[in-house]
N, C-alpha and C positions, 0 to 999 in steps of 0.2 A: 497425528503421528505418535504423540505421547501416550494416548489411550491405547492405540493398537499395540504399541510396544509393551505396555504394562499389562494388558489383558488380551493375550492372543486367543484364549479360549472363547471369549465373547465374540471376537471377530469371526471365528469359524462357525459358531453356532447360530449367528444371526444373519448370515448371508443368505439372500434369496427369498426373504419373506418380509412384507410391509410391516407386519406387527413387530417382527424382530428388529427391523430397521428403526422403528420408533423406540424400541427398548434400547437400541444402540445410541440413539440421539440423547435419550435420558441419561444413559450411562456416561455419555460424553460431557453432558452439562453438569451433572451433580455427583457422578461416580457412585450412584446407588442403583441397585437392581431389585426389582420386585420379586416376590416369592414365586410367582408363576414362571418368570424368566429363569429363576434358579432351577425349578423343577424340570422345565423343558431342557435346560442345558445339561442337567445330570442325566436325563434319559438319553440325550444325544451322545454324551460321552460314554455311557454304558454300551450303547449299541455300536458305537464306532471303535471301541477299544480293540477288538480282535482285528478289525480292518486296518487300524493303524499299525498294529503289530505285524500284520501280513505285509504291509507296505514297507516297513523297516527291514524285514527279512529279505524282501525282494530287492530292495535297494542295496542291502549288504551283499547279496548274491551277485547283483549286477556289477558292483564295484570290486568284487573279490578277484584279485589277479590270479591267485593260486588256482581257483576253480576254472577260470578261463584257460589257463595254461594246461591244466589237467585234461580238459575237454579237447584242446588242440592236439595233445599228445595221443589221447585215445583214438581220435579220428585218424591220426597219421598211421598208427601201428595196427589199426583194425584189420588191414589186409595183409599184414606181415606174417611170416611163419614164426614159430616159436624159436627156431634157431637164430633168425635175424634179430628178434627181440632180445634174446640172451646175449648176442654179440654187442648190441647197443648198451645193454646194462653193464657188460664187462668193460666197455670203454669208459663208462661213467665211473665205475669202481676204480679203474686204473688212474683216472684223473683225480679222483678223491684222495687216493693214496699219495699221489704226487703233490697235491695241494698241501698235505700235512708237511711234507718236506719243504715246500716253498714258504710256509708260515714259519717253520723253525729256522730257516735261513734268513728270513726277514727280521725276526726278533733277535738274531744273534748279534752280539757286540762284545767288545772287550770289557771285562768286568772292572768296574771302578774300585779302587782300593778303599777299604773301610777305615774308620778312625782307629780301630784296633791294629790293623795292619800298618797304617802310617806311623802310629806311635811305636810299634815294634821296630819299624825301620829307623825311627829316630833314635831309639836306644842302641841299635846295632852300629849306626854310623856316627853317633855322638854329635849331632848338629846342635849348635847354639846352646851348649851346656853352660850353667852358671855356678855349679858346685862340684866338688870332688868328694866322693865317699871312699874312705880308706878302710879296707878290711884285710887284716893279716898281711899288711905290707903291699897290698895290691890296690891301685887307684881305679875307681869307677866314676868317670864323668857322668853327671846326671843333671836333672832339672828340678829346682826347688819346688816349683808350684805343683808339679805332678806328685812328687813324693809327699808333700804336706797334705794334699787332697786325698791321697790314697791310703796313707798309713798314719795312725796316731803316734806310733813309735817314732817315725822319722819327723813328724810334726813337732814333737816335744824336743827332740835333739836339735833340729834346725832353727828352732825359735831362739836358741842361745848364740847363733852365729849370724851376725848381720853385716859383716864386712863383704867386700866384693870378691867373688869367686873364692869362697873359703874351702879349706880342706878339713873335712869332718871325719874323725876316727869313729869307728863303730865297733862295739863289743857286745857279744851275745852271750846270754847265760846258757842257752841250749847247747849241749856238747855235740860234736860230730858235724858241724856246719863248715864245710870246706869252701874254698873260693868258687868252685864250679856251682855248688848248690846256692851260694849267696848270689851269684850272677843270675841263676835261674829265678831266684826270688825277685830280684830287681826287674827282670824281664816280665815276670807275672804282673808286677805293679803297673807296667806300661801297657801290656797287651791283654791283660785279663785271661791269659792262657799259659799253660805250661806243658811241655812235652815230657810226659812221664816215661815214654819209651827210652829216652836217653838217660834216665836216672836209674840207679840200681835200687834193689829192694830196700837196702839200708837207708838210702837217701830219701826214699818215700816215707819211711818211718820217722826220720829226723825232720822232714818237712811238716809232718803232722804235728810234732811237738813244737816246732817253730811257729806254726799258726796260733798255738795257744799263747805263746809269749808275745808275739807281735800283734795278735788280733786279726780277725778275718775281715778284709776290706769289703766295701760295698761293690756292687757291679760297676764296671767301668762306665757304663752309660749314665748311671745315677751320679757318680762323682763328677763326670764332665758336665752334666746338667747343673749341678750345684756350683761348679766353677763359673759357668756361663751366667747363671741367674744372680749369684751373690757378688761376683767380682773379687772374691777373696784371692789373695796372693797374686793379684794382677801385677804385671811388670811391663805392660805395653798399653798404648792408647792409640786407637784409630781416630784420626781427625778428618772429618769431611768438610771441605771448604771450597767455595766457588773461586777464590783467588789464592791459590797456594803460594807459599813462599819457598822458593827452591832451597834457600840456605837452611830454612827450618825443617824442611822435609827430609834432610839427610843429616840431622843432628839430634843429639839427646838433650832433652830439657826436662824441666819439672813436670809433674802431673797436672799442674794448673793450666788454665787457658789463657795465660798472659801473652800478649802479643798478637792474639787472634781476636776476631770480632765475636760478639756474643751470639751471632747467628750460626756459628760453627757447631757441628755435632761431634761429640767425643764419646767413644765407647771403649770401656776397659776390656782388655783381653790378656792373653798369655802368650809369651814368645814361643814356648814349647809347642803349643797347638798350632800357631801360625807357621812355624818352621816345619812341623810334621806334615801339615795338610797342603801347603802351597809352596812350590818351588820359587814362585815370585817373591813371597815374603822371606823365604829362607835365604835366597841370594842377597836380598836387601840387608837382612840382619847380619849375614856373614861379612858382607862388604863393610858394614859399619864397625863390626868387631875388628876387622883387619886394620881399619883406619884409626882405631882407638877411640871411637865416638860413642861406644855402646857400653860403657862401664856403669852398670846399674847399682846404686847404693840402696839396699832395702831398708837401712836404718833411717834414711831421709825420705823414703817413699818416692824416690826418683824413678821415673818410668821412661821407656823408649817411646818416642812420639813418631808415628807414621802418618804423615799428612797425605791425603788422597784428593785428587782433583775431582770435584763433583760433576764436572762435565764428562768425565770418563766413567766414574762409578757414582751414580746418584745416591744421595743420602737416604732416599726413600727405601732403598734395598739394603741398607746397612745391617739391620737386625736379621734379615733373611740370610745374608751371607754368613754372619757369625753363627746363627743357629745351624746352618748347614755345615760349617767348619767343625763345630763341636759334636753334632749329633747325627750327621749324615741325612738330614731331612730338609727338603725344600718346602717351607711353609709360607704360602703367599698371603696368609692372613696377617703376617708380621710386617707387611709393607706399610710404611708410614704415608698414607695417601693424602693426609692433610698437611704435610710438611711443605715449607717454602723452598722447594728444591728447584734446581735449574732444570728447565724442560729438556728432555732428551729427544733424540730423533724420532723415536716411536711415538712419543706424546705429540710432537708436532704433526706427524703423519695422521694420527688419530683425530686431531683437531681439524686438519685440512679435509679429511674424509667425512667430517660431520658426525663422527661417533660420539663426540663430547668427552668421553673418558676411555682409557685403555681397558681392554678386556684381559681376562686371565691369560689368554694365549699370548697377547702382546707383551704382558709383563714377563711371562716365562721366556719369551724370545730375548728380551733384554738381559735377564739374569743369566741366560745361557751364554751370551756373548761375554758377560763379566766373568763367568766361570772359565771360559776359554782363555780370557786374558790373564787371569790369575793362575791358570793351569791347575784347576781343581776339578777332576773328572766327576766327583760325587755331585757337585752342583750342576754340572752340565747334564749328566744323565738324569738327575732329578727333574730338571726343567724339561727334558725330552719326555719323561713320563707324564708330566702335567700336560704338555701339548697334545700328546696322543690321547690322553683321557678326555680332554676338552674338545677333541676333533668333532666337527659337525659339518653339515652341508653349508651352513652360512659362512664358516671360516675356512672351508676347504681350499678355495682358490688362493687366499692369502698365505696359508700354510705351505701350499705347493710352491708358491713364488718365493717365499722366504727360504725354504729348505734347499732350493736350487742355487741360492746365492753362494759365493765362496765362503762366507761366514756362517752358512746354514748347516743343518744337520742331515747327513745322508740317512741316518736311522729314521728320523722323522719323515723324510721323503719317501722311504719305502713303505712306511705305515700309511702315509697319506695316499699313495697310489693304491695300496691294498684297500683302503677305505673307499676309494673311487670305484674300484672293481666290485666291491661287495655291495655298495649302495648306489649303483649306477641307475637303477630305476627311480630312486628318490631324487638323484641329481638331475636326471633327464626330465623329470616333471616340475622342476623349479627353474627360476631364471639363472641359477648358477651355471646351467649348461652353456649359456651364451658367453660366460666369462672364461670358460675353459680354453686354454691355448690348444693349438693344433698338436703340439708335442704331447701334451697330457692325454688328449683324446686318442691319438694314435697308440700311446702306451696302453691305454685301457682296452681298446678294440682289438689289439693284436694278441691279447691274452686268451687262453683257452679256459680260464677261470672266471671270466666275466659273468656276473650274476644278472643276466638279462636275456630275454628271448631275442631272436634275430629280428622279429617284427618291431620290437621296441628299439633295437639298435638302429634299424633303418629309419624309423620315424625321428629318432633323436638326431641322427646325422643330417637328415633333410632340414629339420628345424634349425640346427646349428648353422648349416650352410646358408639358409635363407636370412638368418639374422646378420651374418657377416656380409651378405650381398646388400642388405639394406644399409649397413654401415658404409659400405663402399659407395653406394648411391648418395648418401648424405655427404660424403667427402667431395664428391664431384659436383654437388649443388653450388650454385653461385652464392657468394657472400651476401648479396642483396636480399636473398630469400631466407637466409638463415634466421632462425628465431622469430619468424613471422607466421601468420596463419596459413600461408601457402607452403611452408617448408615441409620437407619429408618427415622430419622429426615430429611435427604436429599432425600432419595428415596421415602419415603412414604409407605403406606400399602394399597394394593388393597382390595376391598371388598371381593373378592373370597378367599383371603388369611386369612381372619379373622376367628377366632374360634367363631362360633355362640353360642356354649354352654357357653363359657366364657363371651360373650356379654350378654347373657340372665342372667347370674349371676350378672353382673354389673347393669342391669336394673330391678333386681328382686323386688325392692321396688317401683320403679317409674312406671313401665309398668302396674301394676294392676289399677292405677288411670286413665288410658285411658279407656273411656267408648266405648268399641268396638262396641256395638250395634248401636251407634250413628255415626259411621264413614260413612259418605256419600261423594260421591256416592259409592255404594257397589262394583263397578267394578274398584276401584282405584288400581293402581299398587303398591302403598305403602302398602296397606293392604294385597293384595295377596302375595307380596314379603315377608312381615313379617311372614305370615302364612307358606309360603314355607320354610323359613329359620328356622322355629321352635321357633321363638321369642314369638309368641302368643300361649299360651298353650290351651286356649279355644276359638275357632273361634266364630264369631258373630252368633246370633241366626238364621239369614236368611240363613246361610249356612248349618244349621243343620236340618231344617224343611221345609216342603212344605206347611205349613198351610196358608190358605188364610187370609190376614190381619195381618200377623205376624209382619210386620213393625210397625204398630200402637201399638202393644202390648209392644214393647220396649220403646215407648215414652209416652204412655198414661196409667195412673194407672187404675186398675180395670179390664182390659181385661185378663192379665196374670201376676200376681204379681211376678211370679218366674223369669220372664225375664225383668220386668220393671226396668228402671234406670232413675233417674231424669235427665232431660236435663239441660245443662248449659244455662245461660242467655247470649247467643251470639247474639249481636244486629242485624246482617244481617238476621239470622234465625227468630228472633222475628218480625222484620219489615216485612219480606216476608210472614210469617204466618199470621200476622194481616191483611195485604193487601189481601191475598187470602181469608181469612174469610169474609172480607168486600165485596169482589166480589161475593162470594157465597150468602151472605145474600141479596145483592142487586138484585140477580137473583131470590130470593124467595126460595132458597134451605134450609135456616135455619130460616124460619118465626116463627116457634113455639119453637125455641131454647131458653132456659133460662139458667142463671148461676146457675148450680146445684152443690152442695157439695155432691159428691158420697159417698155412704156407702159401703165399701168393707168388706164383712163378713170374707174373708180369712185373713184380716189384724188384726182382733180382736183375741187376744190370748185366749187360753182356760185356764182361771184362776179360774174357779168355784171351783176347788178342792183346791185352795190356800186360800179361804176365811177364813176357820177355822184354818189356820196355823198361830199361833201368831208370830212365828219367821219370816215367810215370810211377814206378815202384817207389822211388825216393820221395816223390810228392805224396804218394798214398800213405806211406809209413809216417810222414810228418804231418798228416791231416789233423785238424783240431776237432774236438767234439762240439765246439761252439762255432759260430760263423767264422770262416777261414780268414784269419788276419795274421800278418807276420809278427812274430814276437820280437819287437824292437827293443832289446835290452841294452844294446851298445849305446844308443842315444839317450838312455836314461828315462824313457817315457814310462816304463813299468818298473816299480820298485821291486827289488830282488831281496828276499830275506837271506840272512846268513845261513851257514851250514847247520849250526846248532838249532836255529829256529825252524829250519826246514825239516829236520828230523822230528822235532816235536809236532809239527803240522802233519807229517805223514803218520805219526803214531796216533794223533787225534782222528785222522781220517779212518784208520783201521778200527778205532773204537766205535765210530759212528756206523761203520758197516755192520757191526755186530748187533746193533740195536734191533729189536723186533719190528719196529716201524719201518726201518730201512729194508730189512729182509722181506717183509711183507710187500713192500713196494717193488722190490726186485722180482718177486714171484708173480706180479700182475702181468696179464697179457695186454697186448696193444699198447705197450709202453716202451719207449726207446731208453735203453740203459744209459746212454750218454746223457740224456736229460737228468736222470737220477744222479749220476756222478757229478754233473755240473752243479746241482743243488748242494750236494755234500761238500764239494770244493768251495762253494760260496760260503757255506756255514763255517768251515774251518778258517778260511781267510778272514772273515768278519770277526770270529771269536778271538783271533790273534791281533785284531786291530789294524789289519792291512787293507788297502783299497781293493775294490772288486777286480781291478785289472791284474792283480797278482794271481788270480785264478789261472791265467795262462802259463805262468811259471810253474805252478803246482801241477798242471796237466802235462807239461813238457819237460819235467825235471830231468829225465834221462838224457836229454840233449845238452844240458847245460851244467850238469854236475857229474863228475866221475865217481863211480861207486867202486870202492875197494874194500872187500870184506876183511875183517880183522884176521890176523894170522892164527889166532888160537881157537877159532871157531870153524868147524867143518861146514856148518849150515848157518850162514848169517841171517839175521832178521833185520827189521827196520832199525831197531835201536842200536844195532852193532855197526851199521853202515856209516862210513865217513865220507864226507863230501868236500873235496878240495875247493879252493877258491874258484869263482866263476871264470870260465874260459869260453866266451861266446864265439870266438873266431874258429875254434876247432871242435867239432863234434866228436865225442869219444866213440870208440867202437862198441858194438852191441854187447850187453853183458853175457856172461857164460850161461850155459844151460843150468837151470835150477828147477826145483819142484814147487808147484803151487800148492799152498796149504789147503785151499778150498776144494781141491780135487779129491776124488775118492782114493783110498789107499790101494785099491786093486785096479790094475790096468785093464782087467777084463770087463770092468763095469761099462755098460753101454748107455744106461738111462741115468740122466743127471737132472734132478729137479732144479727149478730156478733158485730156490732158497739155498741149495748147497752148491750151485754151479759157481765157477770161478768169477770173482768180481774183477778179474784182470781186464784192464782197459788198454787198448792198444795205443791210445794217445797219451794215457797217463804214464805208461812205460815203467810202472813199478809192479812188482810181484812179490807175494809173500813166499817165504821159503820154509821147508820142513824136510825132514829126513824120512826115508822109507823104513819099514819094519825091520829089514835086514841090514840097515845101515848104509845101503847103496842109494845113490841119488837117481831118481826117476823123473822124467819130464812128462807130466800129464797135460801140459798145454797142447794146443792144437798144432804146434810147430816149434821148431828150434829157432831162437832169436838170432842165431849166428848165420842163418841162411835166409836169403832174400825171398826165396820161394816159400819157405815155411812161415816166414813172417806174414806173407799174404794170407796164409791159412789161419794165422792167429786173428786176422782182421775180419774175415768172412768165411762162411762154409765153402766147401768144394762145389763150385758152380757146375762142373761137369757131372759130378755125382748127383747133384740135386736135379738137374734137368734130365738125366738118364733114368734115374730110379727114384723119383719122388714118392712113388707109392710105397716104397720099402721103409720110408722114414716113419718112426713111431712118434706121433705128435699128440699123444693123449695127455691126460692131466699130469701124469708122472714124468713126461718127457716133453719139455717145451723149449727147444733151443732158440736162442736169440739170433735171428738172421738179419737184424737191423731193419726190419720192415714195420716196426711199431709206429714209426712216424711217417710212413709213406702216405702221400696224398698231395693235394694241391698246396697245402699250407706248409709243406716241408717238415722240418724237424720241430720238436716241441720245445719251445722256450717260453718260460713264464717270466 
């Protein structure tokens, strides 16, 4: 074995010949080879070099998934018309545009405040100040450590005042420095920024002269790093102990470690930074100051001691926390891994799981919870970034399980689910597939953005079901056979011994999400085997009919909506279909082909009999663009933003609508506009830090907030609208007629492109306003909101007109009305 492993070339060259076998025996005994053997081996290697290369290329081609997918797509569309192929590519393009919006909504989160913003907030609200700067009779409470670190001028002056909370008079030689300019100077020392727009031209000149007198400070980042590394001007000490003394944790003592064991860890820091970055430390320091326990004497080097329980905040993360407090960076290399710290819950779980030591993801999870406890968003978001960067197939299940916990991160959960959709093929080929819960598998398979072919999805679902069936059989096994040679875990279960009926029950919720009509190639053994075993209740359409062109009907809308299923945005299929379409167009087969928004009369519901039904009309007008649920605001299940926050959210929504990416998505065919609006609402809600359930309030704002335009404006906009307090028991009357901004200024215009068409959403209930050229208000919406019948026209086009004269509709590239059929099909509306 050792010889073969060390000399693989000798084993291949000597096989099949007695002389060469003798050479092999000599090689085994003395590890020496004769010259004749070397020459023969060299000749053999030269002659087989190209054959080996050919085998490698053949093996790579055989295992190349992209080439297999491309061949399957080419075989599928070989009999299609160019129009059907173009429709398929347009569907892929629409999903690709929607995927960009989904990614932007997934990465959206409320921005964490930086150290500059927190220090600016500290200066504005004067938290935990320890000195008073007096200039021209005006007192400015400030912080000694920050001023000494930032300015040599203040460092020299404050070095002469060592008493507790001194009042320091300041005199400047530069003329023209008023109180406002001096306050702006102090604000610059705290935040490293100054608002020149609020200063006059004379003040700017004076500020330049003042910089010469006081000196130009270093960047704020550099000064904070110097404070952290040197510990100069420190006035606080963080003490990490396993047995905290409650009396000592809320008292001020000397900077020494008397009264505590030598095993305690003490780190010097600054109260100004603690109060600015963490509301937890700020409240602690304020409470001490109110009780008179926090009088720091700088002449005696007395410091405020803050004792932390190591079972809550382990000492191994102490330097990571301080580094993030000062510099907004979570550096896991600062973890003291060799410290004698109390084992945390994650460490115990790692030991039980047999991992031996915690991974970077496990450490980031612990630091994230510490950041949440101390209320420091910069630490929490830094840990979220670390977890997402370290996300892999091996830790995917643990990250999904942790992020779903109440103390987990919804932002990490969204990224983990996105990773599962993007790397589903890699997950399906690994044992991690069997560890996925049914909830996560359903979440992945229900998405149109799953990066996998339906054949791979079907095989993964069957393997997942068989694994859980084996687990169920193991649980039913008698205890006497467990862990013996005859146990199921040792012997295993053959496929022919499995109960297919029980297997079908296990996959009852998962298997319907497999789009059977899109399983290609049609002659796959996995598909035929599943049908033979009775796992697939309804075979694909191509097995039930001999209709010519039936394959395109399952992929392209309009041919047969009864069998049509929206295809997934699988990148190899998309790229292959696009290249095939380009080849056909280059050959002149699609010369007259244009991007057409098809009108399918079978997808328009017969709702004429519902027009006069007030009950249906009320229900129709209050329908949601997401799955219908009652907005239960009274019981408090959905958080409701205030009127001011709502106005900012609506303004942000209008800004997003003007983005080129969003306008391009609106212009795509085969795409439900409600799905686009839902992704925009999700992004807005997440950027403002609200839970996803608040989307329903944003979509139905017209039913829960009264809109009253200001009296001095003839044409109110979003920024002008006022929203009185919430009144869920009484729905206000519909708003008056107004003009939509996105409409054309001419009422005679008949053709409206999707990019310029109104983004008015009948469930959103909000409309932008503008005035006409002659100053009169004109309504370019499809109906008046004050009339129930015209409100129905706002929701969908005139059914009678469409059925009577569909041929008169201009549905070319320049006129693509949204009739709500983009999501028609067996899978309903498009939700990602």
